[in-house]
GUMAR-564026 format. One record per atom (N, C-alpha, C): residue in one letter; x, y, z. Coordinates in steps of 0.05 Angstrom, whole numbers, padded with zeros to 5 digits, always signed. Layout:
<pts>
AXYZ/...
</pts>
This chain:
<pts>
M-00093+00958+00114/M-00075+00964+00105/M-00069+00962+00078/R-00056+00972+00052/R-00050+00958+00025/R-00025+00942+00026/L-00020+00935+00012/L+00004+00908+00011/L+00021+00928+00003/E+00022+00945-00017/E+00041+00964-00024/E+00054+00989-00006/W+00030+00988+00019/W+00042+01006+00041/W+00056+00991+00060/L+00057+00974+00063/L+00072+00954+00078/L+00095+00948+00071/E+00103+00940+00039/E+00126+00936+00019/E+00138+00966+00024/D+00131+00987+00028/D+00138+01016+00027/D+00156+01021+00045/I+00144+01010+00077/I+00157+01008+00107/I+00169+00986+00107/L+00176+00968+00096/L+00192+00947+00094/L+00222+00964+00078/A+00222+00979+00051/A+00232+00992+00039/A+00250+01013+00049/V+00240+01023+00069/V+00258+01040+00084/V+00269+01031+00105/A+00255+01000+00119/A+00269+00994+00138/A+00298+00983+00129/D+00293+00970+00101/D+00317+00950+00092/D+00344+00975+00079/T+00332+00991+00069/T+00354+01013+00066/T+00363+01039+00077/G+00346+01040+00097/G+00356+01061+00118/G+00346+01102+00106/S+00335+01097+00082/S+00338+01126+00063/S+00316+01122+00060/F+00304+01141+00053/F+00279+01148+00036/F+00276+01151-00007/T+00309+01162-00001/T+00308+01164-00033/T+00321+01131-00038/E+00334+01121-00026/E+00332+01102-00029/E+00316+01077-00032/A+00295+01079-00017/A+00277+01067-00018/A+00253+01074-00041/A+00256+01092-00041/A+00243+01108-00068/A+00251+01097-00098/D+00277+01097-00102/D+00286+01084-00120/D+00275+01054-00126/R+00278+01041-00104/R+00267+01009-00103/R+00234+01012-00108/R+00222+01024-00102/R+00203+01021-00107/R+00190+01035-00131/H+00205+01045-00147/H+00202+01062-00170/H+00191+01078-00171/L+00196+01095-00152/L+00182+01129-00140/L+00201+01145-00140/T+00183+01166-00148/T+00200+01198-00152/T+00207+01191-00112/P+00230+01213-00103/P+00233+01216-00073/P+00206+01224-00068/S+00199+01252-00080/S+00178+01270-00068/S+00150+01251-00066/A+00147+01244-00089/A+00121+01214-00092/A+00121+01200-00062/F+00148+01188-00060/F+00149+01179-00034/F+00143+01175-00020/S+00166+01200-00009/S+00150+01218+00008/S+00125+01224+00023/R+00110+01229-00004/R+00074+01233+00004/R+00071+01203+00009/R+00065+01192-00013/R+00066+01163+00011/R+00062+01154+00041/I+00093+01153+00047/I+00097+01147+00069/I+00082+01176+00089/Q+00077+01195+00086/Q+00069+01213+00096/Q+00033+01203+00100/Q+00015+01190+00080/Q-00006+01190+00077/Q-00014+01158+00087/I+00013+01138+00094/I+00013+01122+00112/I+00010+01133+00134/E+00025+01142+00147/E+00026+01141+00176/E+00009+01162+00189/T-00003+01193+00171/T-00034+01191+00171/T-00062+01172+00177/H-00048+01154+00157/H-00084+01129+00163/H-00071+01123+00185/L-00054+01109+00190/L-00046+01095+00222/L-00054+01110+00243/G-00056+01144+00240/G-00038+01159+00273/G-00013+01153+00287/V+00010+01142+00271/V+00038+01145+00279/V+00058+01149+00270/E+00081+01156+00280/E+00107+01165+00263/E+00116+01134+00261/L+00117+01127+00239/L+00134+01093+00229/L+00158+01098+00237/F+00177+01125+00234/F+00195+01131+00227/F+00218+01147+00240/D+00241+01145+00246/D+00255+01168+00263/D+00277+01177+00247/R+00260+01204+00238/R+00279+01216+00218/R+00293+01242+00224/T+00302+01237+00253/T+00324+01262+00267/T+00346+01247+00260/R+00355+01208+00266/R+00376+01200+00258/R+00385+01194+00222/K+00411+01188+00225/K+00418+01177+00204/K+00434+01160+00207/P+00432+01135+00184/P+00407+01126+00168/P+00379+01126+00188/I+00355+01135+00168/I+00335+01128+00187/I+00326+01110+00196/Q+00308+01104+00216/Q+00309+01077+00228/Q+00277+01083+00244/L+00279+01053+00247/L+00245+01054+00253/L+00236+01057+00283/H+00216+01071+00285/H+00213+01073+00313/H+00202+01049+00334/P+00211+01043+00345/P+00216+01026+00366/P+00191+01001+00359/T+00168+01019+00366/T+00145+00999+00356/T+00143+00985+00343/T+00151+00999+00317/T+00152+00988+00283/T+00169+00966+00281/D+00199+00974+00295/D+00209+00955+00300/D+00210+00930+00308/E+00185+00929+00335/E+00193+00906+00344/E+00161+00893+00319/N+00145+00904+00305/N+00130+00887+00292/N+00132+00887+00260/K+00169+00894+00252/K+00175+00895+00229/K+00174+00865+00218/A+00184+00843+00231/A+00170+00811+00224/A+00148+00802+00223/E+00129+00823+00236/E+00098+00816+00231/E+00092+00825+00207/I+00107+00848+00197/I+00100+00856+00172/I+00110+00845+00150/A+00139+00828+00162/A+00146+00825+00128/A+00126+00800+00127/R+00120+00780+00150/R+00100+00755+00143/R+00073+00764+00130/L+00061+00786+00134/L+00045+00800+00126/L+00044+00799+00089/V+00063+00809+00088/V+00070+00825+00058/V+00077+00792+00050/G+00103+00769+00051/G+00089+00749+00045/G+00060+00740+00038/N+00050+00735+00052/N+00022+00726+00057/N+00011+00737+00036/L+00010+00761+00034/L-00014+00782+00025/L+00002+00771-00006/R+00024+00774-00019/R+00031+00768-00041/R+00026+00749-00051/Q+00024+00710-00035/Q+00017+00703-00043/Q-00009+00689-00056/L-00037+00708-00034/L-00054+00716-00033/L-00063+00725-00058/A-00052+00743-00063/A-00056+00748-00099/A-00043+00737-00116/N-00023+00723-00118/N-00014+00704-00129/N-00031+00685-00142/D-00043+00675-00125/D-00065+00654-00117/D-00090+00663-00126/L-00099+00684-00120/L-00129+00690-00137/L-00125+00702-00161/K-00103+00713-00168/K-00103+00716-00204/K-00098+00679-00214/R-00082+00660-00206/R-00077+00633-00215/R-00105+00632-00210/S-00122+00627-00194/S-00148+00622-00191/S-00168+00624-00216/S-00161+00649-00223/S-00193+00665-00241/S-00174+00662-00271/R-00150+00655-00279/R-00141+00642-00290/R-00149+00614-00303/L-00146+00598-00279/L-00161+00581-00288/L-00179+00569-00287/S-00200+00581-00274/S-00238+00584-00276/S-00241+00567-00299/G-00234+00580-00314/G-00248+00567-00335/G-00239+00546-00357/N-00220+00529-00340/N-00205+00511-00348/N-00195+00488-00322/R-00215+00479-00307/R-00216+00471-00287/R-00239+00446-00278/L-00227+00426-00273/L-00250+00402-00275/L-00237+00387-00243/V-00265+00388-00236/V-00269+00373-00207/V-00277+00331-00223/I-00262+00317-00212/I-00261+00289-00213/I-00264+00271-00191/V-00285+00266-00192/V-00298+00241-00163/V-00284+00217-00179/S-00266+00195-00166/S-00263+00166-00170/S-00270+00152-00143/Q-00285+00126-00149/Q-00285+00107-00138/Q-00244+00104-00119/H-00250+00097-00095/H-00222+00084-00090/H-00208+00066-00106/A-00208+00046-00116/A-00204+00027-00124/A-00193+00036-00153/L-00204+00063-00168/L-00189+00062-00190/L-00176+00092-00184/T-00175+00101-00158/T-00163+00132-00151/T-00129+00123-00155/A-00117+00097-00139/A-00091+00094-00140/A-00079+00086-00167/A-00090+00079-00183/A-00070+00059-00207/A-00098+00071-00242/F-00113+00074-00239/F-00129+00076-00270/F-00120+00097-00271/T-00140+00128-00253/T-00134+00150-00252/T-00119+00176-00271/P-00094+00162-00247/P-00067+00182-00263/P-00046+00174-00282/R-00066+00145-00298/R-00058+00146-00329/R-00081+00159-00343/L-00101+00166-00335/L-00113+00184-00346/L-00115+00205-00345/L-00104+00221-00327/L-00098+00241-00325/L-00073+00246-00342/R-00060+00232-00348/R-00035+00232-00374/R-00046+00235-00393/V-00063+00221-00400/V-00070+00228-00434/V-00088+00255-00428/I-00099+00259-00416/I-00124+00283-00419/I-00093+00307-00412/Q-00083+00309-00397/Q-00059+00334-00401/Q-00047+00328-00413/S-00040+00316-00428/S-00015+00311-00457/S-00043+00330-00477/R-00055+00334-00488/R-00071+00344-00503/R-00082+00373-00484/D-00086+00377-00464/D-00093+00400-00458/D-00072+00413-00423/A-00059+00414-00439/A-00036+00422-00412/A-00040+00437-00390/E-00051+00458-00398/E-00062+00477-00372/E-00097+00471-00357/L-00103+00445-00362/L-00119+00439-00348/L-00121+00428-00324/Y-00125+00445-00301/Y-00118+00442-00280/Y-00144+00413-00259/V-00130+00403-00241/V-00152+00385-00239/V-00154+00381-00208/R-00177+00382-00199/R-00172+00367-00165/R-00188+00344-00174/L-00174+00321-00160/L-00187+00298-00146/L-00201+00285-00120/R-00216+00282-00123/R-00232+00270-00102/R-00237+00240-00095/S-00238+00222-00082/S-00238+00190-00076/S-00269+00187-00068/A-00281+00168-00076/A-00305+00162-00055/A-00322+00137-00051/N-00336+00128-00044/N-00347+00100-00051/N-00372+00110-00075/L-00376+00083-00080/L-00397+00084-00110/L-00416+00107-00109/D-00429+00095-00074/D-00454+00119-00071/D-00450+00151-00072/D-00427+00158-00053/D-00425+00183-00059/D-00403+00196-00076/C-00403+00174-00105/C-00390+00190-00123/C-00421+00197-00138/F-00438+00184-00137/F-00466+00205-00147/F-00468+00229-00140/S-00465+00217-00112/S-00482+00241-00100/S-00466+00268-00099/L-00444+00268-00103/L-00415+00285-00107/L-00425+00293-00144/L-00441+00275-00155/L-00432+00280-00186/L-00464+00303-00183/L-00482+00287-00163/L-00514+00288-00179/L-00518+00323-00163/S-00502+00328-00138/S-00498+00356-00126/S-00486+00370-00140/R-00468+00361-00165/R-00453+00385-00179/R-00424+00395-00167/Q-00420+00381-00147/Q-00388+00383-00136/Q-00369+00367-00141/A-00379+00358-00167/A-00363+00338-00178/A-00367+00345-00214/D-00350+00341-00223/D-00357+00353-00260/D-00363+00323-00276/L-00348+00305-00259/L-00340+00275-00277/L-00332+00262-00247/A-00348+00236-00263/A-00349+00208-00239/A-00327+00194-00252/L-00311+00174-00242/L-00295+00155-00266/L-00304+00127-00235/L-00318+00113-00255/L-00335+00087-00235/L-00330+00056-00251/Y-00328+00035-00231/Y-00331+00019-00246/Y-00357+00002-00255/Q-00362-00013-00274/Q-00386-00029-00261/Q-00380-00057-00275/L-00403-00081-00272/L-00400-00097-00284/L-00411-00101-00318/P-00406-00115-00335/P-00412-00116-00356/P-00446-00106-00360/D-00463-00123-00343/D-00479-00123-00339/D-00494-00107-00329/Q-00491-00092-00315/Q-00493-00063-00297/Q-00507-00039-00305/K-00533-00032-00301/K-00534-00009-00309/K-00536+00014-00286/L-00532+00043-00291/L-00526+00059-00273/L-00540+00070-00244/G-00567+00066-00257/G-00582+00062-00227/G-00611+00080-00233/Q-00620+00090-00209/Q-00640+00104-00220/Q-00642+00135-00225/S-00613+00147-00222/S-00613+00163-00236/S-00596+00169-00276/A-00603+00144-00280/A-00588+00138-00311/A-00602+00170-00325/D-00634+00171-00325/D-00647+00195-00343/D-00628+00216-00333/Y-00609+00227-00315/Y-00598+00250-00324/Y-00573+00251-00318/L-00554+00229-00328/L-00524+00222-00329/L-00533+00215-00362/Q-00496+00221-00368/Q-00486+00211-00395/Q-00467+00193-00388/S-00462+00167-00399/S-00437+00161-00387/S-00425+00145-00416/Q-00394+00140-00416/Q-00386+00124-00431/Q-00355+00108-00425/T-00355+00090-00439/T-00341+00066-00431/T-00308+00078-00444/I-00297+00080-00413/I-00264+00094-00431/I-00241+00068-00426/G-00252+00056-00408/G-00228+00027-00398/G-00241-00003-00388/D-00221-00013-00393/D-00228-00044-00383/D-00200-00047-00359/D-00216-00070-00338/D-00193-00080-00319/D-00207-00112-00316/R-00197-00113-00294/R-00204-00146-00277/R-00201-00149-00257/L-00215-00161-00247/L-00214-00161-00215/L-00199-00184-00208/I-00180-00193-00202/I-00172-00215-00199/I-00151-00226-00177/P-00154-00251-00167/P-00144-00263-00139/P-00107-00262-00146/V-00099-00253-00120/V-00069-00255-00115/V-00065-00258-00090/Y-00042-00270-00091/Y-00033-00280-00059/Y-00004-00273-00059/S+00012-00285-00039/S+00041-00283-00029/S+00057-00301-00047/A+00077-00294-00067/A+00082-00318-00086/A+00108-00324-00067/A+00115-00313-00034/A+00132-00333-00014/A+00118-00350+00001/D+00085-00353+00001/D+00074-00371+00015/D+00060-00381-00006/T+00055-00392-00025/T+00049-00403-00050/T+00037-00432-00031/H+00068-00442-00025/H+00063-00468-00017/H+00044-00470+00010/H+00034-00459+00032/H+00024-00454+00053/H+00000-00446+00052/L-00011-00443+00016/L-00042-00431+00012/L-00043-00460-00004/N-00026-00473-00022/N-00040-00493-00037/N-00035-00523-00012/E-00030-00518+00012/E-00034-00536+00028/E-00065-00530+00052/R-00078-00506+00052/R-00095-00500+00062/R-00114-00508+00047/F-00112-00507+00005/F-00126-00503-00001/F-00140-00538-00014/A-00118-00560-00007/A-00113-00592-00011/A-00123-00596+00011/S-00131-00579+00041/S-00150-00588+00063/S-00178-00578+00057/G-00180-00560+00037/G-00212-00549+00039/G-00219-00529+00051/Q-00199-00505+00057/Q-00201-00481+00060/Q-00186-00466+00041/L-00199-00439+00049/L-00179-00415+00026/L-00183-00401+00047/P-00170-00384+00059/P-00163-00369+00070/P-00167-00335+00052/I-00178-00312+00061/I-00194-00295+00039/I-00183-00266+00053/V-00188-00252+00039/V-00189-00225+00053/V-00217-00209+00039/A-00232-00208+00049/A-00268-00193+00046/A-00264-00173+00044/Y-00283-00153+00035/Y-00295-00125+00035/Y-00319-00140+00043/P-00329-00106+00051/P-00355-00103+00065/P-00372-00116+00042/N-00402-00118+00037/N-00415-00119+00028/N-00436-00100+00025/D-00427-00067+00035/D-00447-00052+00033/D-00425-00029+00004/V-00397-00045+00008/V-00385-00036-00026/V-00382-00046-00049/F-00369-00032-00068/F-00385-00040-00094/F-00367-00058-00096/L-00342-00070-00086/L-00327-00089-00089/L-00337-00110-00072/G-00345-00109-00055/G-00357-00125-00030/G-00381-00134-00047/Q-00394-00121-00057/Q-00419-00134-00078/Q-00415-00150-00101/V-00404-00139-00120/V-00382-00162-00136/V-00375-00186-00123/M-00353-00184-00109/M-00345-00217-00093/M-00380-00225-00087/D-00395-00224-00081/D-00418-00236-00064/D-00435-00254-00091/R-00434-00223-00100/R-00446-00235-00132/R-00443-00251-00153/T-00413-00248-00158/T-00400-00263-00176/T-00373-00272-00172/I-00363-00277-00145/I-00335-00293-00146/I-00342-00315-00131/L-00351-00303-00102/L-00342-00325-00081/L-00374-00349-00086/P-00396-00341-00101/P-00408-00369-00110/P-00384-00391-00127/R-00375-00382-00142/R-00360-00401-00162/R-00332-00400-00135/V-00325-00394-00115/V-00303-00407-00104/V-00310-00424-00093/R-00336-00414-00078/R-00357-00442-00051/R-00363-00465-00064/S-00356-00466-00096/S-00358-00488-00112/S-00333-00504-00112/L-00315-00490-00107/L-00298-00500-00107/L-00283-00508-00072/T-00285-00497-00060/T-00272-00503-00036/T-00289-00485-00011/D-00286-00482+00017/D-00295-00465+00031/D-00276-00442+00030/T-00301-00419+00043/T-00273-00398+00046/T-00269-00389+00078/V-00232-00373+00085/V-00249-00372+00113/V-00236-00344+00108/P-00251-00329+00118/P-00246-00297+00112/P-00232-00284+00137/R-00197-00277+00128/R-00188-00274+00155/R-00180-00239+00164/V-00195-00229+00146/V-00189-00201+00147/V-00208-00192+00127/E-00223-00170+00142/E-00250-00154+00118/E-00229-00120+00118/T-00240-00111+00093/T-00219-00080+00091/T-00235-00071+00070/A-00251-00039+00066/A-00262-00030+00046/A-00248-00023+00031/L-00216-00022+00034/L-00199-00008+00020/L-00185-00032+00000/T-00181-00026-00023/T-00155-00042-00037/T-00125-00040-00038/L-00116-00028-00033/L-00089-00023-00020/L-00087-00043-00010/A-00100-00043+00010/A-00099-00046+00046/A-00109-00076+00040/A-00127-00088+00016/A-00128-00118+00015/A-00105-00133-00011/L-00096-00110-00021/L-00069-00122-00035/L-00046-00126-00009/E-00052-00103+00007/E-00018-00105+00022/E-00024-00133+00036/F-00046-00149+00037/F-00054-00168+00065/F-00046-00188+00050/A-00046-00186+00025/A-00048-00211+00005/A-00018-00213+00005/A-00011-00191-00005/A+00023-00195-00005/A+00040-00197+00012/T+00028-00206+00041/T+00041-00211+00068/T+00033-00242+00084/G+00011-00252+00060/G+00004-00279+00060/G-00020-00282+00079/I-00034-00270+00083/I-00048-00267+00102/I-00080-00271+00091/G-00082-00268+00072/G-00106-00292+00052/G-00107-00274+00021/V-00114-00289+00006/V-00122-00289-00024/V-00150-00273-00031/A-00133-00252-00039/A-00147-00219-00046/A-00160-00211-00073/W-00181-00216-00080/W-00186-00202-00102/W-00185-00173-00116/V-00166-00160-00131/V-00163-00136-00130/V-00160-00127-00161/P-00161-00105-00176/P-00165-00095-00198/P-00132-00104-00216/L-00135-00113-00230/L-00107-00117-00247/L-00094-00097-00248/S-00099-00074-00251/S-00082-00048-00255/S-00073-00043-00226/L-00084-00046-00197/L-00076-00040-00187/L-00052-00064-00170/A-00051-00087-00181/A-00043-00108-00181/A-00007-00113-00187/R-00002-00088-00218/R+00003-00096-00236/R+00034-00096-00230/K+00036-00078-00214/K+00078-00072-00199/K+00082-00095-00189/D+00067-00096-00175/D+00076-00118-00155/D+00075-00155-00169/L+00049-00154-00187/L+00061-00183-00205/L+00097-00177-00219/A+00097-00158-00224/A+00110-00153-00240/A+00143-00149-00233/S+00140-00148-00206/S+00162-00155-00183/S+00172-00180-00174/G+00145-00200-00178/G+00139-00217-00172/G+00141-00228-00141/S+00128-00205-00130/S+00120-00214-00097/S+00090-00223-00098/I+00074-00223-00113/I+00042-00227-00106/I+00057-00253-00131/H+00028-00272-00135/H+00015-00289-00159/H-00010-00281-00165/N-00012-00286-00192/N-00041-00286-00197/N-00050-00310-00201/L-00067-00312-00182/L-00085-00347-00178/L-00103-00346-00201/S-00110-00333-00224/S-00137-00341-00241/S-00139-00355-00259/S-00119-00374-00257/S-00111-00398-00278/S-00132-00416-00251/S-00126-00413-00226/S-00148-00430-00214/S-00172-00423-00196/L-00167-00394-00193/L-00191-00384-00172/L-00198-00362-00201/P-00231-00357-00200/P-00253-00346-00205/P-00241-00308-00208/S-00241-00292-00239/S-00233-00270-00233/S-00262-00253-00250/C-00265-00243-00256/C-00283-00228-00266/C-00282-00198-00280/R-00288-00187-00307/R-00285-00152-00310/R-00300-00141-00309/L-00279-00116-00294/L-00292-00096-00299/L-00296-00069-00320/I-00318-00059-00320/I-00321-00046-00342/I-00315-00011-00325/I-00292+00007-00325/I-00284+00031-00331/I-00305+00050-00340/T-00320+00066-00331/T-00341+00092-00331/T-00336+00112-00330/A-00329+00130-00350/A-00342+00163-00336/A-00372+00165-00348/V-00384+00184-00330/V-00402+00194-00319/V-00402+00218-00321/R-00418+00239-00325/R-00427+00263-00318/R-00461+00267-00322/V-00458+00296-00307/V-00488+00304-00306/V-00494+00311-00346/L-00529+00315-00336/L-00541+00312-00373/L-00547+00341-00369/Q-00529+00364-00370/Q-00537+00390-00369/Q-00519+00412-00383/E-00533+00431-00391/E-00506+00450-00407/E-00485+00454-00391/A-00467+00453-00408/A-00425+00447-00396/A-00416+00480-00406/S-00393+00481-00397/S-00378+00509-00398/S-00370+00489-00425/R-00349+00510-00435/R-00339+00501-00458/R-00317+00488-00453/S-00303+00495-00427/S-00279+00472-00421/S-00286+00440-00416/E-00306+00439-00401/E-00324+00416-00392/E-00328+00392-00415/E-00341+00407-00440/E-00349+00398-00465/E-00316+00391-00475/V-00296+00405-00476/V-00272+00393-00492/V-00257+00365-00472/I-00265+00373-00450/I-00252+00349-00430/I-00272+00330-00441/W-00297+00334-00436/W-00311+00309-00452/W-00295+00298-00469/S-00300+00317-00489/S-00287+00300-00510/S-00266+00289-00514/L-00244+00286-00500/L-00222+00270-00498/L-00231+00252-00478/V-00242+00257-00460/V-00253+00229-00444/V-00259+00210-00462/K-00281+00220-00476/K-00291+00196-00501/K-00276+00187-00525/A-00248+00202-00526/A-00226+00196-00549/A-00205+00170-00526/V-00200+00172-00502/V-00187+00162-00488/V-00195+00128-00492/R-00183+00104-00492/R-00195+00079-00482/R-00167+00068-00467/L-00175+00062-00449/L-00146+00042-00441/L-00154+00020-00434/G-00145+00003-00437/G-00141-00032-00437/G-00127-00036-00411/D-00138-00060-00390/D-00120-00081-00367/D-00093-00087-00371/D-00078-00077-00401/D-00058-00082-00410/D-00042-00067-00403/G-00060-00042-00399/G-00033-00014-00402/G-00044-00003-00423/
</pts>
């Protein structure tokens, strides 16, 4: 069934007249009548009771009127989606970013890019570091946004990748402002409750390598909860469960509201570099344009 045929049937059902339906469908009455006959011949059934005025649907047609209307709506939407996808296919970008970057930094980057290319359509995916590389190398993503430590290399696939530093962030210790006195008491007794990350995720490895050795030179750490999600770690810190090390970009709103404190004056923090990465191969014109925009962006941890 063609969409225009279904729309013809509904036009007759709504107006009760072939003449009025023809006018609505921008056809002459004779051309419209021939098309209705073509539809009925194709289906092998009569759709309308022509012996009555106004023209009425046969009972079987009437029983399916709601379904016909639903199909018309769905087909119109599908047609619009296909047209839109065709229009955007040359200006589409798939970005994958580490979970910790997705919530805070990536929206700021997209705002900058889309301010210079308003027609850009972006599909954003969030993944762990290893999965970011997998999606990039399998060409399921055009661009990856990753955290790196200042002395860190991209890894074994570096020969196939092109990278660009586009921003700075900082991994900082935060804790509930309302419960700071309890934390000070625990710290004075030689213990520091912390929110831990699994050691198989990026921030867990950063903690093991850069943060925890320096913390343990000051006091004993007591892991209270473990999570791979930085948003959850931030919430645990805000409710006083333990000190959490989270990106400054993620904590900025809570710091500004005064609900948490930045403990960097007493506990170690570390710099994080935000890197854009793509596969080295022939790229579409839109990908080249976006890469040039990304290279021009430079966002710091102060906003």
